[in-house]
C-alpha positions in Angstrom: 116.0 135.4 79.4 114.4 132.0 79.4 116.5 128.8 79.2 115.2 126.4 76.5 114.0 123.0 77.6 115.3 121.2 74.5 117.3 122.3 71.5 118.9 120.6 68.4 119.0 120.2 64.9 116.0 118.5 63.2 117.1 115.1 61.8 113.7 113.7 60.6 110.0 113.8 61.3 108.5 110.3 61.9 104.9 110.6 61.0 104.3 111.4 57.5 100.8 113.0 57.8 102.2 115.4 60.6 105.6 115.9 58.5 103.5 117.4 55.7 101.9 119.9 58.0 105.2 120.8 59.8 107.2 121.1 56.4 104.4 123.5 55.2 105.2 125.7 58.3 108.8 125.7 57.6 110.1 123.1 60.1 112.5 121.2 57.8 115.1 118.7 58.6 118.5 120.6 59.0 116.8 123.4 60.8 117.8 124.4 64.5 114.7 123.8 66.8 114.5 125.4 70.4 111.7 124.3 72.6 111.3 127.1 75.0 108.4 126.3 77.1 105.3 124.3 77.9 101.7 126.0 77.8 100.1 126.7 80.8 97.5 123.8 80.5 100.4 121.6 79.2 98.5 120.9 75.7 101.2 122.9 73.5 104.9 123.6 73.6 106.4 126.9 72.4 109.1 126.4 69.9 111.3 128.4 67.7 112.6 127.3 64.3 114.7 129.9 62.6 113.3 133.5 63.3 109.5 131.8 63.6 107.9 131.2 66.9 105.4 128.4 66.9 103.2 126.4 69.4 103.1 122.6 68.8 101.1 119.8 70.2 103.0 117.4 72.4 102.3 114.5 69.6 103.6 116.8 67.0 106.7 117.7 68.7 107.3 114.0 69.6 107.5 113.3 65.9 110.4 115.5 65.5 113.8 114.0 66.2 116.7 116.1 66.9 120.6 115.3 66.6 
């Protein structure tokens, strides 16, 4: 099993435009987020929120603040 790069509870999403998009995908404050790995070319990160797995761009992931 892989080890996650980063994990924590989502405390806030800074950028409002990105926040609306992430909230629509179920990435909500209070949810546990795991960052599993970086994509091959480094443009995206594979994350898990709850039972769903997603890929987020680096700038999107940087807007998510964890506790």
